[in-house]
All heavy atoms as TSV, in Angstrom:
chain	resi	resn	atom	element	x	y	z
A	1	LEU	N	N	60.910	146.471	266.113
A	1	LEU	CA	C	59.590	145.898	266.257
A	1	LEU	C	C	59.657	144.478	266.799
A	1	LEU	O	O	58.781	144.071	267.559
A	1	LEU	CB	C	58.859	145.930	264.909
A	1	LEU	CG	C	58.477	147.330	264.398
A	1	LEU	CD1	C	57.869	147.236	263.013
A	1	LEU	CD2	C	57.563	148.042	265.350
A	2	GLU	N	N	60.685	143.757	266.408
A	2	GLU	CA	C	60.830	142.386	266.934
A	2	GLU	C	C	61.051	142.402	268.439
A	2	GLU	O	O	60.515	141.556	269.160
A	2	GLU	CB	C	61.997	141.671	266.238
A	2	GLU	CG	C	61.725	141.328	264.797
A	2	GLU	CD	C	62.941	140.726	264.116
A	2	GLU	OE1	O	63.722	140.023	264.807
A	2	GLU	OE2	O	63.124	140.963	262.915
A	3	LEU	N	N	61.834	143.361	268.912
A	3	LEU	CA	C	62.093	143.472	270.345
A	3	LEU	C	C	60.804	143.806	271.089
A	3	LEU	O	O	60.512	143.222	272.133
A	3	LEU	CB	C	63.155	144.530	270.615
A	3	LEU	CG	C	63.590	144.712	272.061
A	3	LEU	CD1	C	64.111	143.404	272.648
A	3	LEU	CD2	C	64.636	145.803	272.166
A	4	ILE	N	N	60.008	144.707	270.548
A	4	ILE	CA	C	58.722	145.052	271.159
A	4	ILE	C	C	57.830	143.821	271.230
A	4	ILE	O	O	57.191	143.564	272.243
A	4	ILE	CB	C	58.037	146.196	270.391
A	4	ILE	CG1	C	58.824	147.493	270.565
A	4	ILE	CG2	C	56.593	146.383	270.855
A	4	ILE	CD1	C	58.372	148.631	269.677
A	5	GLU	N	N	57.795	143.049	270.150
A	5	GLU	CA	C	56.987	141.824	270.142
A	5	GLU	C	C	57.437	140.844	271.217
A	5	GLU	O	O	56.611	140.225	271.890
A	5	GLU	CB	C	57.044	141.163	268.766
A	5	GLU	CG	C	56.266	141.910	267.701
A	5	GLU	CD	C	56.423	141.296	266.321
A	5	GLU	OE1	O	57.039	140.208	266.193
A	5	GLU	OE2	O	55.933	141.911	265.363
A	6	LYS	N	N	58.748	140.712	271.401
A	6	LYS	CA	C	59.264	139.803	272.437
A	6	LYS	C	C	58.845	140.281	273.827
A	6	LYS	O	O	58.432	139.486	274.669
A	6	LYS	CB	C	60.788	139.697	272.348
A	6	LYS	CG	C	61.288	138.899	271.155
A	6	LYS	CD	C	62.801	138.833	271.172
A	6	LYS	CE	C	63.350	138.142	269.954
A	6	LYS	NZ	N	62.966	136.753	269.817
A	7	ILE	N	N	58.948	141.574	274.065
A	7	ILE	CA	C	58.572	142.130	275.366
A	7	ILE	C	C	57.070	141.975	275.586
A	7	ILE	O	O	56.636	141.622	276.687
A	7	ILE	CB	C	59.017	143.600	275.478
A	7	ILE	CG1	C	60.544	143.676	275.486
A	7	ILE	CG2	C	58.423	144.255	276.727
A	7	ILE	CD1	C	61.103	145.075	275.334
A	8	GLU	N	N	56.277	142.218	274.563
A	8	GLU	CA	C	54.827	142.026	274.676
A	8	GLU	C	C	54.504	140.588	275.038
A	8	GLU	O	O	53.661	140.329	275.899
A	8	GLU	CB	C	54.129	142.398	273.362
A	8	GLU	CG	C	54.071	143.872	273.087
A	8	GLU	CD	C	53.458	144.182	271.739
A	8	GLU	OE1	O	53.566	143.360	270.803
A	8	GLU	OE2	O	52.857	145.257	271.612
A	9	HIS	N	N	55.171	139.652	274.396
A	9	HIS	CA	C	54.931	138.231	274.648
A	9	HIS	C	C	55.261	137.881	276.103
A	9	HIS	O	O	54.510	137.161	276.761
A	9	HIS	CB	C	55.743	137.375	273.685
A	9	HIS	CG	C	55.638	135.908	273.944
A	9	HIS	ND1	N	54.527	135.179	273.625
A	9	HIS	CD2	C	56.505	135.041	274.518
A	9	HIS	CE1	C	54.703	133.919	273.995
A	9	HIS	NE2	N	55.906	133.811	274.540
A	10	LEU	N	N	56.388	138.386	276.588
A	10	LEU	CA	C	56.824	138.057	277.943
A	10	LEU	C	C	55.964	138.721	279.018
A	10	LEU	O	O	55.791	138.170	280.098
A	10	LEU	CB	C	58.282	138.466	278.137
A	10	LEU	CG	C	59.304	137.631	277.368
A	10	LEU	CD1	C	60.676	138.277	277.438
A	10	LEU	CD2	C	59.356	136.217	277.911
A	11	THR	N	N	55.445	139.905	278.719
A	11	THR	CA	C	54.674	140.631	279.726
A	11	THR	C	C	53.172	140.408	279.618
A	11	THR	O	O	52.439	140.670	280.567
A	11	THR	CB	C	54.919	142.155	279.623
A	11	THR	OG1	O	54.475	142.615	278.337
A	11	THR	CG2	C	56.384	142.491	279.843
A	12	GLY	N	N	52.717	139.955	278.437
A	12	GLY	CA	C	51.281	139.822	278.211
A	12	GLY	C	C	50.609	141.160	277.965
A	12	GLY	O	O	49.385	141.262	277.978
A	13	LEU	N	N	51.409	142.189	277.736
A	13	LEU	CA	C	50.886	143.530	277.471
A	13	LEU	C	C	51.058	143.876	276.002
A	13	LEU	O	O	51.902	143.300	275.316
A	13	LEU	CB	C	51.620	144.561	278.329
A	13	LEU	CG	C	51.542	144.356	279.838
A	13	LEU	CD1	C	52.476	145.330	280.547
A	13	LEU	CD2	C	50.115	144.526	280.326
A	14	ASN	N	N	50.266	144.823	275.529
A	14	ASN	CA	C	50.393	145.297	274.159
A	14	ASN	C	C	50.875	146.735	274.173
A	14	ASN	O	O	50.260	147.592	274.810
A	14	ASN	CB	C	49.063	145.214	273.412
A	14	ASN	CG	C	48.631	143.789	273.174
A	14	ASN	OD1	O	49.440	142.975	272.742
A	14	ASN	ND2	N	47.398	143.479	273.467
A	15	ALA	N	N	51.973	146.980	273.471
A	15	ALA	CA	C	52.531	148.324	273.396
A	15	ALA	C	C	51.771	149.139	272.355
A	15	ALA	O	O	51.327	148.602	271.341
A	15	ALA	CB	C	54.009	148.263	273.008
A	16	LYS	N	N	51.613	150.408	272.636
A	16	LYS	CA	C	51.028	151.304	271.655
A	16	LYS	C	C	52.186	151.869	270.852
A	16	LYS	O	O	53.004	152.627	271.376
A	16	LYS	CB	C	50.250	152.427	272.333
A	16	LYS	CG	C	49.647	153.393	271.353
A	16	LYS	CD	C	48.881	154.505	272.054
A	16	LYS	CE	C	48.307	155.452	271.015
A	16	LYS	NZ	N	47.646	156.595	271.657
A	17	THR	N	N	52.294	151.466	269.613
A	17	THR	CA	C	53.394	151.929	268.779
A	17	THR	C	C	52.876	152.986	267.815
A	17	THR	O	O	51.759	152.882	267.303
A	17	THR	CB	C	54.030	150.774	267.993
A	17	THR	OG1	O	53.020	150.122	267.219
A	17	THR	CG2	C	54.676	149.766	268.922
A	18	ILE	N	N	53.679	153.985	267.600
A	18	ILE	CA	C	53.362	155.046	266.658
A	18	ILE	C	C	54.464	155.053	265.610
A	18	ILE	O	O	55.642	155.233	265.938
A	18	ILE	CB	C	53.285	156.410	267.370
A	18	ILE	CG1	C	52.210	156.374	268.450
A	18	ILE	CG2	C	53.018	157.526	266.364
A	18	ILE	CD1	C	52.199	157.589	269.352
A	19	HIS	N	N	54.088	154.811	264.384
A	19	HIS	CA	C	55.063	154.769	263.295
A	19	HIS	C	C	55.168	156.156	262.680
A	19	HIS	O	O	54.183	156.707	262.200
A	19	HIS	CB	C	54.656	153.730	262.250
A	19	HIS	CG	C	54.565	152.354	262.828
A	19	HIS	ND1	N	55.662	151.542	262.944
A	19	HIS	CD2	C	53.531	151.669	263.364
A	19	HIS	CE1	C	55.304	150.402	263.509
A	19	HIS	NE2	N	54.014	150.464	263.774
A	20	MET	N	N	56.355	156.702	262.728
A	20	MET	CA	C	56.596	158.046	262.215
A	20	MET	C	C	57.651	157.968	261.118
A	20	MET	O	O	58.328	156.947	260.967
A	20	MET	CB	C	57.056	158.949	263.355
A	20	MET	CG	C	56.053	159.006	264.501
A	20	MET	SD	S	56.649	159.913	265.930
A	20	MET	CE	C	56.567	161.575	265.296
A	21	GLY	N	N	57.791	159.041	260.395
A	21	GLY	CA	C	58.800	159.092	259.349
A	21	GLY	C	C	60.198	159.065	259.925
A	21	GLY	O	O	60.404	159.253	261.127
A	22	SER	N	N	61.163	158.830	259.070
A	22	SER	CA	C	62.550	158.772	259.531
A	22	SER	C	C	63.031	160.168	259.916
A	22	SER	O	O	62.481	161.184	259.478
A	22	SER	CB	C	63.444	158.176	258.450
A	22	SER	OG	O	63.396	158.981	257.288
A	23	ARG	N	N	64.056	160.169	260.758
A	23	ARG	CA	C	64.650	161.415	261.220
A	23	ARG	C	C	66.114	161.445	260.837
A	23	ARG	O	O	66.728	160.400	260.602
A	23	ARG	CB	C	64.523	161.531	262.740
A	23	ARG	CG	C	63.086	161.510	263.215
A	23	ARG	CD	C	63.015	161.440	264.717
A	23	ARG	NE	N	63.601	160.172	265.153
A	23	ARG	CZ	C	63.770	159.810	266.409
A	23	ARG	NH1	N	63.410	160.613	267.372
A	23	ARG	NH2	N	64.289	158.647	266.720
A	24	GLU	N	N	66.667	162.633	260.798
A	24	GLU	CA	C	68.084	162.766	260.490
A	24	GLU	C	C	68.893	161.973	261.512
A	24	GLU	O	O	68.658	162.054	262.712
A	24	GLU	CB	C	68.491	164.235	260.542
A	24	GLU	CG	C	69.929	164.451	260.145
A	24	GLU	CD	C	70.316	165.923	260.140
A	24	GLU	OE1	O	69.428	166.782	260.034
A	24	GLU	OE2	O	71.525	166.180	260.259
A	25	GLY	N	N	69.818	161.173	261.037
A	25	GLY	CA	C	70.661	160.382	261.916
A	25	GLY	C	C	70.148	158.975	262.180
A	25	GLY	O	O	70.835	158.175	262.798
A	26	ASP	N	N	68.918	158.668	261.723
A	26	ASP	CA	C	68.388	157.315	261.914
A	26	ASP	C	C	69.262	156.307	261.177
A	26	ASP	O	O	69.726	156.554	260.066
A	26	ASP	CB	C	66.952	157.196	261.380
A	26	ASP	CG	C	65.911	157.760	262.320
A	26	ASP	OD1	O	66.276	158.121	263.457
A	26	ASP	OD2	O	64.744	157.847	261.915
A	27	GLN	N	N	69.478	155.165	261.799
A	27	GLN	CA	C	70.259	154.096	261.196
A	27	GLN	C	C	69.285	153.084	260.611
A	27	GLN	O	O	68.429	152.567	261.317
A	27	GLN	CB	C	71.136	153.420	262.247
A	27	GLN	CG	C	71.970	152.324	261.697
A	27	GLN	CD	C	73.433	152.608	261.854
A	27	GLN	OE1	O	73.816	153.501	262.564
A	27	GLN	NE2	N	74.254	151.846	261.179
A	28	PHE	N	N	69.409	152.815	259.331
A	28	PHE	CA	C	68.461	151.929	258.668
A	28	PHE	C	C	68.943	150.486	258.607
A	28	PHE	O	O	68.147	149.562	258.637
A	28	PHE	CB	C	68.152	152.441	257.258
A	28	PHE	CG	C	67.506	153.797	257.284
A	28	PHE	CD1	C	68.231	154.926	256.994
A	28	PHE	CD2	C	66.176	153.924	257.637
A	28	PHE	CE1	C	67.631	156.180	257.046
A	28	PHE	CE2	C	65.569	155.164	257.697
A	28	PHE	CZ	C	66.305	156.299	257.394
A	29	ASN	N	N	70.216	150.284	258.514
A	29	ASN	CA	C	70.766	148.933	258.451
A	29	ASN	C	C	71.907	148.814	259.441
A	29	ASN	O	O	72.788	149.671	259.489
A	29	ASN	CB	C	71.306	148.615	257.053
A	29	ASN	CG	C	70.213	148.597	256.028
A	29	ASN	OD1	O	69.223	147.908	256.193
A	29	ASN	ND2	N	70.367	149.373	254.961
A	30	THR	N	N	71.878	147.770	260.232
A	30	THR	CA	C	72.993	147.493	261.130
A	30	THR	C	C	73.446	146.065	260.890
A	30	THR	O	O	72.685	145.231	260.408
A	30	THR	CB	C	72.589	147.652	262.610
A	30	THR	OG1	O	71.558	146.717	262.908
A	30	THR	CG2	C	72.117	149.059	262.901
A	31	HIS	N	N	74.653	145.845	261.194
A	31	HIS	CA	C	75.219	144.509	261.009
A	31	HIS	C	C	75.894	144.094	262.310
A	31	HIS	O	O	77.078	143.758	262.334
A	31	HIS	CB	C	76.193	144.495	259.834
A	31	HIS	CG	C	75.568	144.909	258.553
A	31	HIS	ND1	N	74.767	144.080	257.820
A	31	HIS	CD2	C	75.568	146.093	257.894
A	31	HIS	CE1	C	74.331	144.716	256.761
A	31	HIS	NE2	N	74.797	145.946	256.784
A	32	ALA	N	N	75.136	144.159	263.393
A	32	ALA	CA	C	75.677	143.798	264.701
A	32	ALA	C	C	76.193	142.363	264.651
A	32	ALA	O	O	75.517	141.459	264.174
A	32	ALA	CB	C	74.605	143.944	265.768
A	33	ASP	N	N	77.402	142.205	265.138
A	33	ASP	CA	C	78.051	140.904	265.042
A	33	ASP	C	C	79.090	140.804	266.160
A	33	ASP	O	O	79.943	141.675	266.282
A	33	ASP	CB	C	78.724	140.789	263.677
A	33	ASP	CG	C	79.351	139.445	263.413
A	33	ASP	OD1	O	79.397	138.592	264.328
A	33	ASP	OD2	O	79.815	139.239	262.285
A	34	ILE	N	N	78.995	139.763	266.953
A	34	ILE	CA	C	79.951	139.609	268.052
A	34	ILE	C	C	81.105	138.681	267.688
A	34	ILE	O	O	81.889	138.309	268.555
A	34	ILE	CB	C	79.254	139.092	269.325
A	34	ILE	CG1	C	78.683	137.695	269.118
A	34	ILE	CG2	C	78.202	140.072	269.803
A	34	ILE	CD1	C	78.323	137.003	270.412
A	35	SER	N	N	81.234	138.343	266.418
A	35	SER	CA	C	82.260	137.364	266.040
A	35	SER	C	C	83.671	137.851	266.371
A	35	SER	O	O	84.528	137.054	266.754
A	35	SER	CB	C	82.159	136.986	264.565
A	35	SER	OG	O	82.355	138.109	263.739
A	36	LEU	N	N	83.954	139.150	266.262
A	36	LEU	CA	C	85.281	139.648	266.601
A	36	LEU	C	C	85.537	139.513	268.099
A	36	LEU	O	O	86.612	139.061	268.515
A	36	LEU	CB	C	85.443	141.106	266.159
A	36	LEU	CG	C	86.834	141.711	266.385
A	36	LEU	CD1	C	87.888	140.929	265.618
A	36	LEU	CD2	C	86.836	143.174	265.981
A	37	ALA	N	N	84.549	139.878	268.912
A	37	ALA	CA	C	84.698	139.719	270.366
A	37	ALA	C	C	84.853	138.244	270.723
A	37	ALA	O	O	85.619	137.892	271.621
A	37	ALA	CB	C	83.500	140.314	271.090
A	38	ARG	N	N	84.154	137.399	270.003
A	38	ARG	CA	C	84.260	135.957	270.253
A	38	ARG	C	C	85.657	135.457	269.906
A	38	ARG	O	O	86.284	134.747	270.691
A	38	ARG	CB	C	83.201	135.212	269.438
A	38	ARG	CG	C	83.085	133.742	269.761
A	38	ARG	CD	C	82.077	133.030	268.855
A	38	ARG	NE	N	80.814	133.705	268.757
A	38	ARG	CZ	C	79.722	133.414	269.478
A	38	ARG	NH1	N	79.766	132.438	270.351
A	38	ARG	NH2	N	78.609	134.077	269.303
A	39	SER	N	N	86.156	135.840	268.735
A	39	SER	CA	C	87.456	135.307	268.296
A	39	SER	C	C	88.633	135.964	269.030
A	39	SER	O	O	89.605	135.290	269.360
A	39	SER	CB	C	87.625	135.473	266.790
A	39	SER	OG	O	87.688	136.835	266.433
A	40	GLU	N	N	88.558	137.262	269.289
A	40	GLU	CA	C	89.679	137.963	269.919
A	40	GLU	C	C	89.677	137.857	271.440
A	40	GLU	O	O	90.738	137.823	272.062
A	40	GLU	CB	C	89.677	139.441	269.516
A	40	GLU	CG	C	89.896	139.684	268.042
A	40	GLU	CD	C	91.293	139.327	267.598
A	40	GLU	OE1	O	92.257	139.637	268.321
A	40	GLU	OE2	O	91.425	138.721	266.506
A	41	LEU	N	N	88.491	137.845	272.042
A	41	LEU	CA	C	88.393	137.881	273.500
A	41	LEU	C	C	87.856	136.595	274.110
A	41	LEU	O	O	87.814	136.460	275.327
A	41	LEU	CB	C	87.492	139.047	273.933
A	41	LEU	CG	C	87.885	140.431	273.429
A	41	LEU	CD1	C	86.813	141.448	273.772
A	41	LEU	CD2	C	89.239	140.835	274.000
A	42	GLY	N	N	87.400	135.691	273.247
A	42	GLY	CA	C	86.805	134.466	273.747
A	42	GLY	C	C	85.429	134.686	274.357
A	42	GLY	O	O	84.962	133.891	275.165
A	43	TYR	N	N	84.783	135.801	273.982
A	43	TYR	CA	C	83.478	136.153	274.552
A	43	TYR	C	C	82.403	135.196	274.057
A	43	TYR	O	O	82.267	134.955	272.867
A	43	TYR	CB	C	83.094	137.580	274.176
A	43	TYR	CG	C	81.697	137.943	274.602
A	43	TYR	CD1	C	81.400	138.168	275.938
A	43	TYR	CD2	C	80.673	138.031	273.675
A	43	TYR	CE1	C	80.118	138.482	276.341
A	43	TYR	CE2	C	79.385	138.350	274.069
A	43	TYR	CZ	C	79.118	138.577	275.399
A	43	TYR	OH	O	77.845	138.883	275.791
A	44	VAL	N	N	81.665	134.641	274.989
A	44	VAL	CA	C	80.527	133.786	274.669
A	44	VAL	C	C	79.364	134.238	275.560
A	44	VAL	O	O	79.490	134.187	276.789
A	44	VAL	CB	C	80.830	132.296	274.925
A	44	VAL	CG1	C	79.623	131.437	274.612
A	44	VAL	CG2	C	82.032	131.843	274.119
A	45	PRO	N	N	78.272	134.713	274.977
A	45	PRO	CA	C	77.144	135.155	275.788
A	45	PRO	C	C	76.653	134.033	276.700
A	45	PRO	O	O	76.567	132.879	276.301
A	45	PRO	CB	C	76.072	135.511	274.758
A	45	PRO	CG	C	76.808	135.728	273.487
A	45	PRO	CD	C	78.001	134.827	273.544
A	46	GLN	N	N	76.361	134.380	277.944
A	46	GLN	CA	C	75.878	133.405	278.913
A	46	GLN	C	C	74.360	133.451	279.057
A	46	GLN	O	O	73.766	132.540	279.624
A	46	GLN	CB	C	76.528	133.668	280.280
A	46	GLN	CG	C	78.035	133.545	280.258
A	46	GLN	CD	C	78.496	132.146	279.907
A	46	GLN	OE1	O	78.062	131.172	280.512
A	46	GLN	NE2	N	79.369	132.037	278.923
A	47	THR	N	N	73.751	134.534	278.572
A	47	THR	CA	C	72.312	134.730	278.708
A	47	THR	C	C	71.728	135.028	277.346
A	47	THR	O	O	72.234	135.886	276.619
A	47	THR	CB	C	72.032	135.917	279.658
A	47	THR	OG1	O	72.681	135.679	280.902
A	47	THR	CG2	C	70.554	136.116	279.888
A	48	SER	N	N	70.646	134.333	276.997
A	48	SER	CA	C	69.981	134.610	275.720
A	48	SER	C	C	69.185	135.905	275.836
A	48	SER	O	O	68.907	136.388	276.941
A	48	SER	CB	C	69.029	133.461	275.360
A	48	SER	OG	O	67.906	133.460	276.243
A	49	LEU	N	N	68.810	136.465	274.715
A	49	LEU	CA	C	67.987	137.674	274.723
A	49	LEU	C	C	66.696	137.427	275.478
A	49	LEU	O	O	66.281	138.230	276.319
A	49	LEU	CB	C	67.698	138.138	273.298
A	49	LEU	CG	C	66.782	139.352	273.168
A	49	LEU	CD1	C	67.382	140.570	273.870
A	49	LEU	CD2	C	66.503	139.658	271.708
A	50	GLN	N	N	66.060	136.310	275.213
A	50	GLN	CA	C	64.800	135.955	275.876
A	50	GLN	C	C	64.969	135.897	277.399
A	50	GLN	O	O	64.184	136.467	278.142
A	50	GLN	CB	C	64.304	134.604	275.347
A	50	GLN	CG	C	62.935	134.204	275.796
A	50	GLN	CD	C	61.843	134.751	274.888
A	50	GLN	OE1	O	62.115	135.379	273.881
A	50	GLN	NE2	N	60.616	134.518	275.255
A	51	GLU	N	N	66.031	135.243	277.846
A	51	GLU	CA	C	66.290	135.132	279.290
A	51	GLU	C	C	66.607	136.494	279.903
A	51	GLU	O	O	66.132	136.826	280.992
A	51	GLU	CB	C	67.463	134.183	279.550
A	51	GLU	CG	C	67.183	132.743	279.215
A	51	GLU	CD	C	68.449	131.893	279.224
A	51	GLU	OE1	O	69.550	132.423	278.980
A	51	GLU	OE2	O	68.315	130.690	279.477
A	52	GLY	N	N	67.407	137.282	279.200
A	52	GLY	CA	C	67.776	138.596	279.696
A	52	GLY	C	C	66.577	139.523	279.808
A	52	GLY	O	O	66.441	140.263	280.787
A	53	LEU	N	N	65.702	139.475	278.810
A	53	LEU	CA	C	64.487	140.289	278.869
A	53	LEU	C	C	63.617	139.860	280.042
A	53	LEU	O	O	63.087	140.699	280.769
A	53	LEU	CB	C	63.699	140.182	277.563
A	53	LEU	CG	C	64.254	140.926	276.361
A	53	LEU	CD1	C	63.452	140.585	275.112
A	53	LEU	CD2	C	64.271	142.425	276.593
A	54	GLN	N	N	63.479	138.554	280.238
A	54	GLN	CA	C	62.658	138.062	281.341
A	54	GLN	C	C	63.240	138.484	282.686
A	54	GLN	O	O	62.498	138.902	283.578
A	54	GLN	CB	C	62.512	136.544	281.282
A	54	GLN	CG	C	61.526	135.997	282.300
A	54	GLN	CD	C	60.109	136.484	282.035
A	54	GLN	OE1	O	59.524	136.159	281.018
A	54	GLN	NE2	N	59.565	137.270	282.945
A	55	GLU	N	N	64.546	138.424	282.831
A	55	GLU	CA	C	65.187	138.867	284.068
A	55	GLU	C	C	64.937	140.352	284.302
A	55	GLU	O	O	64.669	140.783	285.429
A	55	GLU	CB	C	66.691	138.591	284.023
A	55	GLU	CG	C	67.034	137.123	284.162
A	55	GLU	CD	C	68.534	136.873	284.118
A	55	GLU	OE1	O	69.325	137.809	284.376
A	55	GLU	OE2	O	68.917	135.730	283.820
A	56	GLN	N	N	65.037	141.149	283.243
A	56	GLN	CA	C	64.798	142.590	283.352
A	56	GLN	C	C	63.353	142.876	283.744
A	56	GLN	O	O	63.083	143.708	284.608
A	56	GLN	CB	C	65.144	143.283	282.030
A	56	GLN	CG	C	64.897	144.768	282.023
A	56	GLN	CD	C	65.813	145.542	282.961
A	56	GLN	OE1	O	66.880	145.074	283.335
A	56	GLN	NE2	N	65.397	146.728	283.354
A	57	ILE	N	N	62.418	142.175	283.124
A	57	ILE	CA	C	60.998	142.343	283.438
A	57	ILE	C	C	60.736	141.965	284.891
A	57	ILE	O	O	60.042	142.679	285.616
A	57	ILE	CB	C	60.130	141.518	282.462
A	57	ILE	CG1	C	60.197	142.141	281.065
A	57	ILE	CG2	C	58.687	141.416	282.954
A	57	ILE	CD1	C	59.697	141.236	279.954
A	58	ASN	N	N	61.301	140.849	285.333
A	58	ASN	CA	C	61.125	140.424	286.725
A	58	ASN	C	C	61.681	141.471	287.685
A	58	ASN	O	O	61.073	141.760	288.719
A	58	ASN	CB	C	61.794	139.070	286.972
A	58	ASN	CG	C	61.106	137.952	286.231
A	58	ASN	OD1	O	59.967	138.080	285.780
A	58	ASN	ND2	N	61.799	136.843	286.089
A	59	TRP	N	N	62.831	142.034	287.367
A	59	TRP	CA	C	63.433	143.051	288.213
A	59	TRP	C	C	62.543	144.287	288.270
A	59	TRP	O	O	62.309	144.840	289.339
A	59	TRP	CB	C	64.829	143.405	287.702
A	59	TRP	CG	C	65.482	144.486	288.519
A	59	TRP	CD1	C	66.053	144.344	289.746
A	59	TRP	CD2	C	65.606	145.848	288.155
A	59	TRP	NE1	N	66.526	145.569	290.168
A	59	TRP	CE2	C	66.258	146.511	289.201
A	59	TRP	CE3	C	65.224	146.592	287.040
A	59	TRP	CZ2	C	66.554	147.863	289.183
A	59	TRP	CZ3	C	65.509	147.943	287.016
A	59	TRP	CH2	C	66.166	148.566	288.081
A	60	GLN	N	N	62.049	144.707	287.106
A	60	GLN	CA	C	61.171	145.879	287.065
A	60	GLN	C	C	59.925	145.645	287.916
A	60	GLN	O	O	59.496	146.524	288.658
A	60	GLN	CB	C	60.757	146.197	285.626
A	60	GLN	CG	C	61.872	146.707	284.753
A	60	GLN	CD	C	62.258	148.138	285.056
A	60	GLN	OE1	O	61.438	148.922	285.500
A	60	GLN	NE2	N	63.503	148.478	284.815
A	61	LYS	N	N	59.340	144.448	287.816
A	61	LYS	CA	C	58.153	144.126	288.597
A	61	LYS	C	C	58.449	144.131	290.087
A	61	LYS	O	O	57.595	144.470	290.902
A	61	LYS	CB	C	57.589	142.765	288.175
A	61	LYS	CG	C	56.880	142.780	286.848
A	61	LYS	CD	C	56.347	141.400	286.509
A	61	LYS	CE	C	55.589	141.411	285.213
A	61	LYS	NZ	N	55.077	140.073	284.863
A	62	SER	N	N	59.662	143.741	290.474
A	62	SER	CA	C	60.021	143.701	291.888
A	62	SER	C	C	60.083	145.098	292.501
A	62	SER	O	O	60.040	145.246	293.710
A	62	SER	CB	C	61.357	142.975	292.099
A	62	SER	OG	O	62.453	143.808	291.729
A	63	LEU	N	N	60.195	146.117	291.664
A	63	LEU	CA	C	60.266	147.484	292.145
A	63	LEU	C	C	58.894	148.068	292.444
A	63	LEU	O	O	58.795	149.112	293.098
A	63	LEU	CB	C	60.978	148.370	291.106
A	63	LEU	CG	C	62.412	147.992	290.788
A	63	LEU	CD1	C	62.959	148.896	289.697
A	63	LEU	CD2	C	63.293	148.050	292.021
A	64	LEU	N	N	57.858	147.407	291.965
A	64	LEU	CA	C	56.503	147.946	292.162
A	64	LEU	C	C	55.968	147.676	293.545
A	64	LEU	O	O	56.270	146.817	294.241
A	64	LEU	CB	C	55.558	147.330	291.121
A	64	LEU	CG	C	55.904	147.626	289.677
A	64	LEU	CD1	C	54.963	146.883	288.749
A	64	LEU	CD2	C	55.843	149.120	289.401
């Protein structure tokens, strides 16, 4: 839902969301963490989520 809110904010559009019950295989908790990639590979993100979403939106608009 947070991702949808960010996209709505960037596009000025409102998504129609439908909340349904859980399904088999749904993941309820995730602990996404890039600390291992950072420490082992020296990975440092160059683009923030906000910037990446905006770039994606701009690209999508360029296709219209």
